[in-house]
FIDOKE-308598 format. One record per residue (C-alpha): residue in one letter; x, z, y; residue number from 1. Coordinates in nm, 2 decimals. Layout:
BEGIN
+------+--------+--------+--------+------+
| resn |     xx |     zz |     yy | resi |
+------+--------+--------+--------+------+
|    A |      X |      Z |      Y |  NUM |
...
+------+--------+--------+--------+------+
***
This chain:
BEGIN
+------+--------+--------+--------+------+
| resn |     xx |     zz |     yy | resi |
+------+--------+--------+--------+------+
|    M |  -2.82 |   1.39 |   1.05 |    1 |
|    L |  -2.64 |   1.66 |   0.86 |    2 |
|    L |  -2.56 |   2.02 |   1.00 |    3 |
|    S |  -2.21 |   2.06 |   1.03 |    4 |
|    R |  -2.16 |   2.29 |   0.77 |    5 |
|    T |  -2.31 |   2.05 |   0.48 |    6 |
|    A |  -2.06 |   1.77 |   0.61 |    7 |
|    D |  -1.75 |   2.05 |   0.61 |    8 |
|    D |  -1.83 |   2.12 |   0.26 |    9 |
|    L |  -1.89 |   1.74 |   0.15 |   10 |
|    Y |  -1.54 |   1.65 |   0.36 |   11 |
|    W |  -1.34 |   1.94 |   0.22 |   12 |
|    L |  -1.52 |   1.86 |  -0.12 |   13 |
|    A |  -1.39 |   1.51 |  -0.13 |   14 |
|    R |  -1.01 |   1.66 |   0.02 |   15 |
|    Y |  -0.97 |   1.89 |  -0.25 |   16 |
|    V |  -1.05 |   1.69 |  -0.54 |   17 |
|    E |  -0.84 |   1.40 |  -0.39 |   18 |
|    R |  -0.58 |   1.68 |  -0.33 |   19 |
|    A |  -0.59 |   1.80 |  -0.69 |   20 |
|    E |  -0.49 |   1.42 |  -0.79 |   21 |
|    N |  -0.23 |   1.38 |  -0.55 |   22 |
|    T |  -0.06 |   1.72 |  -0.68 |   23 |
|    A |  -0.04 |   1.56 |  -1.01 |   24 |
|    R |   0.16 |   1.30 |  -0.92 |   25 |
|    I |   0.37 |   1.50 |  -0.73 |   26 |
|    I |   0.39 |   1.64 |  -1.06 |   27 |
|    D |   0.47 |   1.32 |  -1.23 |   28 |
|    A |   0.69 |   1.18 |  -0.99 |   29 |
|    A |   0.92 |   1.52 |  -1.00 |   30 |
|    L |   0.91 |   1.49 |  -1.39 |   31 |
|    R |   1.01 |   1.12 |  -1.41 |   32 |
|    L |   1.31 |   1.19 |  -1.20 |   33 |
|    S |   1.40 |   1.49 |  -1.42 |   34 |
|    S |   1.36 |   1.27 |  -1.73 |   35 |
|    L |   1.65 |   1.02 |  -1.58 |   36 |
|    P |   1.98 |   1.04 |  -1.74 |   37 |
|    T |   2.23 |   1.24 |  -1.62 |   38 |
|    G |   2.40 |   1.05 |  -1.30 |   39 |
|    Y |   2.08 |   0.88 |  -1.24 |   40 |
|    G |   1.87 |   1.16 |  -1.09 |   41 |
|    G |   2.06 |   1.23 |  -0.79 |   42 |
|    S |   2.18 |   1.51 |  -0.63 |   43 |
|    G |   1.89 |   1.75 |  -0.52 |   44 |
|    N |   1.72 |   1.94 |  -0.72 |   45 |
|    E |   1.37 |   1.70 |  -0.84 |   46 |
|    W |   1.17 |   2.10 |  -0.90 |   47 |
|    E |   1.26 |   2.13 |  -0.57 |   48 |
|    S |   1.17 |   1.82 |  -0.37 |   49 |
|    A |   0.85 |   1.83 |  -0.53 |   50 |
|    V |   0.75 |   2.19 |  -0.38 |   51 |
|    L |   0.88 |   2.07 |  -0.06 |   52 |
|    A |   0.68 |   1.77 |  -0.08 |   53 |
|    T |   0.35 |   1.98 |  -0.09 |   54 |
|    G |   0.43 |   2.16 |   0.19 |   55 |
|    N |   0.51 |   2.48 |   0.05 |   56 |
|    H |   0.81 |   2.55 |   0.00 |   57 |
|    D |   0.79 |   2.88 |   0.19 |   58 |
|    L |   0.53 |   3.04 |  -0.06 |   59 |
|    F |   0.68 |   2.96 |  -0.29 |   60 |
|    T |   1.06 |   3.10 |  -0.22 |   61 |
|    S |   0.86 |   3.42 |  -0.18 |   62 |
|    L |   0.73 |   3.40 |  -0.53 |   63 |
|    Y |   1.00 |   3.26 |  -0.72 |   64 |
|    E |   1.39 |   3.31 |  -0.69 |   65 |
|    E |   1.41 |   2.92 |  -0.84 |   66 |
|    A |   1.28 |   2.60 |  -0.88 |   67 |
|    T |   1.29 |   2.50 |  -1.19 |   68 |
|    Q |   1.01 |   2.27 |  -1.40 |   69 |
|    E |   0.84 |   2.64 |  -1.54 |   70 |
|    T |   0.79 |   2.76 |  -1.22 |   71 |
|    V |   0.71 |   2.51 |  -1.02 |   72 |
|    V |   0.46 |   2.36 |  -1.25 |   73 |
|    E |   0.31 |   2.72 |  -1.25 |   74 |
|    Y |   0.29 |   2.72 |  -0.87 |   75 |
|    L |   0.19 |   2.38 |  -0.81 |   76 |
|    A |  -0.08 |   2.39 |  -1.10 |   77 |
|    F |  -0.20 |   2.70 |  -1.19 |   78 |
|    S |  -0.13 |   2.97 |  -0.94 |   79 |
|    S |  -0.40 |   3.12 |  -0.75 |   80 |
|    A |  -0.16 |   3.25 |  -0.50 |   81 |
|    N |  -0.08 |   2.87 |  -0.39 |   82 |
|    P |  -0.42 |   2.79 |  -0.23 |   83 |
|    S |  -0.37 |   2.46 |  -0.25 |   84 |
|    S |  -0.26 |   2.44 |  -0.66 |   85 |
|    I |  -0.47 |   2.22 |  -0.87 |   86 |
|    R |  -0.67 |   2.51 |  -1.03 |   87 |
|    S |  -0.70 |   2.64 |  -0.62 |   88 |
|    C |  -0.81 |   2.30 |  -0.55 |   89 |
|    L |  -1.08 |   2.22 |  -0.85 |   90 |
|    T |  -1.20 |   2.67 |  -0.80 |   91 |
|    V |  -1.26 |   2.55 |  -0.40 |   92 |
|    A |  -1.43 |   2.18 |  -0.47 |   93 |
|    R |  -1.64 |   2.31 |  -0.74 |   94 |
|    H |  -1.75 |   2.58 |  -0.48 |   95 |
|    S |  -1.80 |   2.35 |  -0.21 |   96 |
|    A |  -2.02 |   2.12 |  -0.41 |   97 |
|    R |  -2.27 |   2.39 |  -0.55 |   98 |
|    A |  -2.31 |   2.44 |  -0.16 |   99 |
|    V |  -2.43 |   2.10 |  -0.06 |  100 |
|    R |  -2.55 |   2.04 |  -0.47 |  101 |
|    T |  -2.91 |   1.87 |  -0.30 |  102 |
|    A |  -2.62 |   1.60 |  -0.07 |  103 |
|    I |  -2.45 |   1.53 |  -0.39 |  104 |
|    T |  -2.62 |   1.31 |  -0.69 |  105 |
|    V |  -2.55 |   1.45 |  -1.09 |  106 |
|    E |  -2.29 |   1.22 |  -1.18 |  107 |
|    M |  -2.06 |   1.39 |  -0.88 |  108 |
|    W |  -2.15 |   1.73 |  -1.01 |  109 |
|    E |  -2.11 |   1.72 |  -1.35 |  110 |
|    A |  -1.76 |   1.54 |  -1.27 |  111 |
|    I |  -1.66 |   1.83 |  -1.08 |  112 |
|    N |  -1.85 |   2.10 |  -1.29 |  113 |
|    G |  -1.71 |   1.95 |  -1.57 |  114 |
|    A |  -1.36 |   1.93 |  -1.51 |  115 |
|    W |  -1.35 |   2.37 |  -1.41 |  116 |
|    L |  -1.48 |   2.43 |  -1.80 |  117 |
|    D |  -1.19 |   2.22 |  -1.91 |  118 |
|    L |  -0.90 |   2.34 |  -1.68 |  119 |
|    H |  -0.96 |   2.63 |  -1.86 |  120 |
|    R |  -0.79 |   2.44 |  -2.20 |  121 |
|    F |  -0.49 |   2.46 |  -2.00 |  122 |
|    D |  -0.26 |   2.70 |  -1.85 |  123 |
|    A |   0.15 |   2.76 |  -1.79 |  124 |
|    A |   0.26 |   2.91 |  -2.02 |  125 |
|    S |   0.15 |   2.65 |  -2.29 |  126 |
|    M |   0.33 |   2.36 |  -2.05 |  127 |
|    T |   0.59 |   2.16 |  -2.35 |  128 |
|    R |   0.64 |   1.83 |  -2.15 |  129 |
|    Q |   0.39 |   1.67 |  -2.40 |  130 |
|    R |   0.10 |   1.92 |  -2.26 |  131 |
|    L |   0.22 |   1.90 |  -1.93 |  132 |
|    N |   0.16 |   1.51 |  -1.97 |  133 |
|    T |  -0.15 |   1.56 |  -2.11 |  134 |
|    F |  -0.22 |   1.79 |  -1.84 |  135 |
|    L |  -0.18 |   1.58 |  -1.56 |  136 |
|    A |  -0.35 |   1.29 |  -1.75 |  137 |
|    F |  -0.63 |   1.49 |  -1.73 |  138 |
|    V |  -0.63 |   1.55 |  -1.34 |  139 |
|    K |  -0.57 |   1.20 |  -1.25 |  140 |
|    E |  -0.90 |   1.11 |  -1.48 |  141 |
|    F |  -1.14 |   1.36 |  -1.35 |  142 |
|    S |  -1.04 |   1.24 |  -1.00 |  143 |
|    I |  -1.10 |   0.88 |  -1.03 |  144 |
|    R |  -1.42 |   0.98 |  -1.23 |  145 |
|    F |  -1.51 |   1.19 |  -0.93 |  146 |
|    D |  -1.43 |   0.90 |  -0.69 |  147 |
|    G |  -1.56 |   0.65 |  -0.89 |  148 |
|    S |  -1.91 |   0.82 |  -0.94 |  149 |
|    A |  -1.93 |   0.92 |  -0.57 |  150 |
|    Y |  -1.91 |   0.55 |  -0.51 |  151 |
|    R |  -2.15 |   0.45 |  -0.71 |  152 |
|    T |  -2.45 |   0.68 |  -0.67 |  153 |
|    M |  -2.40 |   0.80 |  -0.29 |  154 |
|    L |  -2.66 |   0.70 |  -0.02 |  155 |
|    R |  -2.46 |   0.53 |   0.26 |  156 |
|    T |  -2.55 |   0.77 |   0.47 |  157 |
|    D |  -2.36 |   1.01 |   0.69 |  158 |
|    A |  -2.28 |   1.29 |   0.35 |  159 |
|    Y |  -2.08 |   0.97 |   0.22 |  160 |
|    S |  -1.86 |   0.87 |   0.53 |  161 |
|    F |  -1.79 |   1.26 |   0.53 |  162 |
|    S |  -1.70 |   1.25 |   0.21 |  163 |
|    R |  -1.49 |   0.94 |   0.22 |  164 |
|    L |  -1.32 |   1.03 |   0.54 |  165 |
|    G |  -1.17 |   1.34 |   0.30 |  166 |
|    V |  -1.07 |   1.10 |   0.06 |  167 |
|    F |  -0.86 |   0.90 |   0.26 |  168 |
|    L |  -0.73 |   1.15 |   0.47 |  169 |
|    E |  -0.60 |   1.38 |   0.23 |  170 |
|    R |  -0.46 |   1.00 |   0.02 |  171 |
|    S |  -0.22 |   0.91 |   0.27 |  172 |
|    D |  -0.10 |   1.21 |   0.35 |  173 |
|    A |   0.02 |   1.22 |  -0.03 |  174 |
|    T |   0.12 |   0.87 |   0.00 |  175 |
|    A |   0.38 |   0.99 |   0.26 |  176 |
|    R |   0.45 |   1.29 |   0.10 |  177 |
|    I |   0.52 |   1.14 |  -0.24 |  178 |
|    L |   0.77 |   0.91 |  -0.07 |  179 |
|    D |   0.96 |   1.17 |   0.09 |  180 |
|    V |   1.00 |   1.32 |  -0.21 |  181 |
|    K |   1.26 |   1.03 |  -0.30 |  182 |
|    Y |   1.42 |   1.15 |   0.06 |  183 |
|    H |   1.47 |   1.49 |  -0.09 |  184 |
|    V |   1.64 |   1.41 |  -0.43 |  185 |
|    L |   1.97 |   1.26 |  -0.25 |  186 |
|    L |   2.16 |   1.01 |  -0.36 |  187 |
|    P |   2.55 |   1.10 |  -0.46 |  188 |
|    E |   2.75 |   1.05 |  -0.14 |  189 |
|    G |   2.91 |   0.73 |  -0.16 |  190 |
|    D |   2.63 |   0.54 |  -0.40 |  191 |
|    E |   2.48 |   0.25 |  -0.28 |  192 |
|    V |   2.12 |   0.21 |  -0.12 |  193 |
|    G |   1.97 |  -0.03 |  -0.37 |  194 |
|    G |   2.19 |   0.03 |  -0.62 |  195 |
|    G |   2.12 |   0.14 |  -0.99 |  196 |
|    L |   2.07 |   0.46 |  -0.94 |  197 |
|    D |   1.85 |   0.39 |  -0.63 |  198 |
|    Y |   1.64 |   0.13 |  -0.87 |  199 |
|    F |   1.58 |   0.39 |  -1.13 |  200 |
|    Q |   1.47 |   0.63 |  -0.84 |  201 |
|    W |   1.21 |   0.43 |  -0.70 |  202 |
|    S |   1.09 |   0.28 |  -1.01 |  203 |
|    S |   0.94 |   0.63 |  -1.10 |  204 |
|    I |   0.81 |   0.67 |  -0.79 |  205 |
|    L |   0.63 |   0.35 |  -0.80 |  206 |
|    R |   0.48 |   0.50 |  -1.14 |  207 |
|    S |   0.35 |   0.79 |  -1.03 |  208 |
|    V |   0.17 |   0.63 |  -0.79 |  209 |
|    S |   0.06 |   0.37 |  -1.05 |  210 |
|    A |   0.18 |   0.09 |  -0.83 |  211 |
|    L |   0.49 |  -0.07 |  -1.00 |  212 |
|    T |   0.24 |  -0.40 |  -1.16 |  213 |
|    A |   0.10 |  -0.42 |  -0.83 |  214 |
|    Y |   0.49 |  -0.37 |  -0.72 |  215 |
|    H |   0.57 |  -0.70 |  -0.92 |  216 |
|    W |   0.24 |  -0.88 |  -0.87 |  217 |
|    V |   0.31 |  -0.90 |  -0.49 |  218 |
|    Y |   0.71 |  -0.91 |  -0.43 |  219 |
|    R |   0.79 |  -1.09 |  -0.78 |  220 |
|    D |   1.14 |  -0.96 |  -0.76 |  221 |
|    Q |   1.33 |  -0.67 |  -0.87 |  222 |
|    I |   1.29 |  -0.28 |  -0.70 |  223 |
|    R |   1.45 |  -0.26 |  -0.32 |  224 |
|    P |   1.38 |   0.04 |  -0.13 |  225 |
|    W |   1.23 |  -0.16 |   0.18 |  226 |
|    N |   0.99 |  -0.34 |  -0.03 |  227 |
|    V |   0.85 |  -0.02 |  -0.22 |  228 |
|    A |   0.82 |   0.16 |   0.15 |  229 |
|    E |   0.66 |  -0.16 |   0.27 |  230 |
|    L |   0.41 |  -0.14 |  -0.03 |  231 |
|    L |   0.32 |   0.21 |   0.00 |  232 |
|    I |   0.32 |   0.21 |   0.36 |  233 |
|    L |   0.25 |  -0.09 |   0.55 |  234 |
|    R |   0.04 |  -0.35 |   0.29 |  235 |
|    E |  -0.33 |  -0.29 |   0.35 |  236 |
|    E |  -0.40 |  -0.44 |   0.01 |  237 |
|    Q |  -0.23 |  -0.21 |  -0.14 |  238 |
|    P |  -0.51 |   0.14 |  -0.20 |  239 |
|    R |  -0.28 |   0.41 |  -0.18 |  240 |
|    S |  -0.07 |   0.25 |   0.11 |  241 |
|    I |  -0.06 |   0.47 |   0.43 |  242 |
|    A |  -0.21 |   0.15 |   0.61 |  243 |
|    S |  -0.52 |   0.06 |   0.37 |  244 |
|    C |  -0.59 |   0.48 |   0.38 |  245 |
|    T |  -0.59 |   0.47 |   0.78 |  246 |
|    A |  -0.79 |   0.15 |   0.81 |  247 |
|    N |  -1.10 |   0.31 |   0.60 |  248 |
|    V |  -1.06 |   0.62 |   0.81 |  249 |
|    V |  -1.11 |   0.38 |   1.05 |  250 |
|    L |  -1.43 |   0.22 |   0.90 |  251 |
|    F |  -1.55 |   0.55 |   0.80 |  252 |
|    L |  -1.53 |   0.71 |   1.18 |  253 |
|    D |  -1.72 |   0.34 |   1.33 |  254 |
|    Q |  -1.99 |   0.41 |   1.07 |  255 |
|    L |  -2.01 |   0.77 |   1.18 |  256 |
|    A |  -2.00 |   0.74 |   1.55 |  257 |
|    A |  -2.30 |   0.40 |   1.51 |  258 |
|    Q |  -2.49 |   0.65 |   1.30 |  259 |
|    Y |  -2.44 |   0.98 |   1.55 |  260 |
|    G |  -2.38 |   0.73 |   1.89 |  261 |
|    R |  -2.15 |   0.87 |   2.06 |  262 |
|    Q |  -1.76 |   0.77 |   1.98 |  263 |
|    G |  -1.47 |   1.04 |   2.03 |  264 |
|    P |  -1.15 |   1.15 |   2.00 |  265 |
|    S |  -1.14 |   1.06 |   1.63 |  266 |
|    Q |  -1.20 |   0.77 |   1.65 |  267 |
|    R |  -0.93 |   0.67 |   1.90 |  268 |
|    A |  -0.64 |   0.90 |   1.77 |  269 |
|    A |  -0.76 |   0.70 |   1.40 |  270 |
|    R |  -0.74 |   0.34 |   1.58 |  271 |
|    A |  -0.43 |   0.42 |   1.76 |  272 |
|    L |  -0.26 |   0.51 |   1.46 |  273 |
|    A |  -0.39 |   0.17 |   1.27 |  274 |
|    A |  -0.25 |  -0.02 |   1.53 |  275 |
|    R |   0.08 |   0.16 |   1.52 |  276 |
|    L |   0.09 |   0.04 |   1.17 |  277 |
|    S |  -0.05 |  -0.31 |   1.21 |  278 |
|    N |   0.25 |  -0.38 |   1.48 |  279 |
|    T |   0.58 |  -0.20 |   1.28 |  280 |
|    N |   0.78 |  -0.38 |   1.00 |  281 |
|    I |   0.95 |  -0.21 |   0.76 |  282 |
|    N |   1.31 |  -0.35 |   0.87 |  283 |
|    E |   1.23 |  -0.12 |   1.19 |  284 |
|    V |   1.07 |   0.18 |   0.97 |  285 |
|    F |   1.43 |   0.18 |   0.81 |  286 |
|    Q |   1.67 |   0.17 |   1.15 |  287 |
|    G |   1.47 |   0.45 |   1.27 |  288 |
|    G |   1.50 |   0.65 |   0.91 |  289 |
|    L |   1.25 |   0.61 |   0.62 |  290 |
|    H |   1.20 |   1.01 |   0.60 |  291 |
|    E |   1.17 |   1.09 |   0.99 |  292 |
|    F |   0.89 |   0.80 |   1.03 |  293 |
|    L |   0.72 |   0.94 |   0.72 |  294 |
|    E |   0.73 |   1.29 |   0.93 |  295 |
|    E |   0.56 |   1.14 |   1.19 |  296 |
|    M |   0.29 |   0.97 |   1.00 |  297 |
|    I |   0.21 |   1.32 |   0.84 |  298 |
|    V |   0.21 |   1.48 |   1.17 |  299 |
|    E |  -0.04 |   1.19 |   1.29 |  300 |
|    I |  -0.26 |   1.21 |   1.01 |  301 |
|    N |  -0.29 |   1.65 |   1.05 |  302 |
|    Q |  -0.41 |   1.53 |   1.37 |  303 |
|    I |  -0.70 |   1.31 |   1.35 |  304 |
|    G |  -0.81 |   1.57 |   1.08 |  305 |
|    A |  -0.79 |   1.82 |   1.29 |  306 |
|    S |  -0.98 |   1.58 |   1.51 |  307 |
|    I |  -1.22 |   1.49 |   1.30 |  308 |
|    A |  -1.23 |   1.88 |   1.26 |  309 |
|    R |  -1.36 |   1.95 |   1.63 |  310 |
|    Q |  -1.57 |   1.65 |   1.67 |  311 |
|    Y |  -1.82 |   1.73 |   1.42 |  312 |
|    L |  -1.73 |   2.00 |   1.19 |  313 |
|    I |  -1.71 |   2.31 |   1.40 |  314 |
+------+--------+--------+--------+------+
***
């Protein structure tokens, strides 16, 4: 049985690695939306939407006068003043990895340490559009390498369960936030939902979460907003969907319950969210408002995280 301090470091190591990747995906979503031809990008500021999606808008406005590509990329990717910037995430993740060096494998340590060293090749001042694409690809590839190392090399003990809980809680939160980017970049007044402009925005969101091919495999249809939302919220076969992530949270919490010989509020909260998702259809979501539904998901996911902390990590 792990010390709570070790469990906490493993859990947050996984969360911060996943958060770095998801922040890169949020930047990628904003970059794709900003690249659309004039008239296809919506009436909102896609760069401000990226900051809103991370939940750090108040801190951003205290540091910068305007949300532009330069200021947002600096803030979300490199700023030490932002505790959730990609640089901050990798720094904290490496610190956590050093603290639990004997609880992770050599491959996991090499992935996190190598990425932290490679990060110094990039800085905000040199971020041309091409350089930014290279940087975002680097962050996503590192996260996949670290995640794959954990999956292939860790013993299936409570250490692995805490690590995977961090991954899936962070991923579900990020999927909700990336989808919500679409609703911060509002359609021009009078434009129809599902129209040509809407198509380009939704396809940009799918590309940013590497789900465009999966969408066509599942639906074999043109891109429709309700199908995109269903794929990323309710379809368990899509590994980044909120339903899939929640099912995995339930799985690993149940494994911890079996390993520790007791259940608690975190298991009940996770099962309640999984049951709600399994009993929801996408028409109900849109009738009640997709933006409102996603906000509720973010709150419930954070409540599960708080329950896990109280039950196991304190």
